[in-house]
Structures are given as C-alpha cells and as structure tokens.
C-alpha positions in Angstrom: 210.3 261.2 284.3 208.4 264.2 282.9 205.3 264.1 280.7 204.7 267.5 279.0 201.7 268.5 277.1 202.7 270.8 274.2 199.8 272.3 272.2 198.0 269.0 271.7 201.2 266.9 271.6 202.8 265.0 274.5 206.5 264.8 275.2 207.5 262.1 277.7 211.1 262.4 279.0 212.9 259.8 281.1 216.6 260.2 282.1 219.0 257.5 283.1 222.1 259.0 284.6 225.5 257.6 285.2 226.8 256.5 281.8 230.3 255.3 282.3 231.1 254.8 278.7 229.1 251.5 278.3 227.6 250.6 275.0 223.9 251.3 274.6 221.6 249.3 276.8 217.9 250.4 276.8 217.7 249.8 280.6 220.8 251.6 281.7 222.2 254.4 279.5 221.1 256.8 276.8 217.6 257.0 275.4 215.0 255.0 277.2 212.3 255.1 274.6 210.6 257.4 272.1 206.8 257.8 272.3 204.8 258.9 269.3 201.2 260.1 269.7 198.5 258.7 267.4 195.7 261.2 266.6 192.9 258.7 267.3 192.3 255.1 268.5 191.7 254.2 264.9 195.0 255.7 263.9 196.7 253.7 266.7 195.2 250.5 265.3 196.2 251.5 261.8 199.9 251.9 262.8 199.7 248.5 264.6 198.3 246.9 261.4 201.0 248.5 259.3 203.7 247.1 261.5 202.1 243.7 261.5 201.9 243.7 257.7 205.6 244.8 257.6 206.6 241.8 259.8 207.6 244.0 262.8 207.1 242.3 266.2 205.2 244.5 268.7 203.4 244.3 272.0 199.6 243.9 272.2 197.6 247.1 272.3 196.8 247.7 275.9 194.9 250.3 278.0 196.9 252.9 279.9 196.3 256.1 282.0 193.5 254.6 284.0 191.6 253.7 280.8 192.0 257.1 279.2 194.4 255.8 276.5 195.9 252.9 274.7 199.4 252.0 273.5 201.7 249.5 272.1 205.5 249.3 271.6 208.2 247.7 269.5 212.0 247.8 269.2 213.7 249.5 266.3 216.8 248.0 264.6 219.1 249.9 267.0 217.4 248.5 270.1 215.4 251.7 270.9 211.9 251.1 272.3 209.3 253.0 270.2 205.9 253.5 271.7 202.7 254.5 269.9 200.2 256.0 272.3 196.7 257.5 272.0 195.4 259.5 275.0 191.8 260.6 275.1 192.3 263.4 277.6 188.9 264.9 276.9 187.1 262.0 278.6 
C-alpha cells in the first residue's frame, strides 16, 4: 500500500497481485477501494447525510490515523468499496 500526498490531495494505492482471470472480488483481484477526500469534517458529515437520504447503506463515521481524521465507507453498485475520508494533517 502507498499513501501519497499530492498538493493537498491524498492518493491511497493498494495492489492485489495474482489475478488468474477470476471475476471481480474486492478482496482478491482488481481495485481494492477508491478513497475520496472531504475538505472538512463538516463536508464528511454532509456526504454521509446525502448518502443516508439517498438510501445508501454505509459504515458509521469513525476516527482514523490516530485521531487525526475520520472516515466512512460504502459499496457502489459494482461492488467497489468507496471511502470518504477527512484528514486534519495540520493538527
């Protein structure tokens, strides 16, 4: 896994090697997940509220990075895990 900071944005890459032609399985082949950065904690909560209002099941918002951030995730219609994350790297 690699986490790259790109001019105020974060790119998190995780590779699963060894695809032997299987169909997509989020734990074994292809894309693991896509992480999108929220610009603030309030924005993270707004995205969660929008998903709730749209009837999309999601995980609870939880603290990450030793308390320096918060995140939640959900699964898109293709089975890809989408993560929304806010990191307060200034603290």
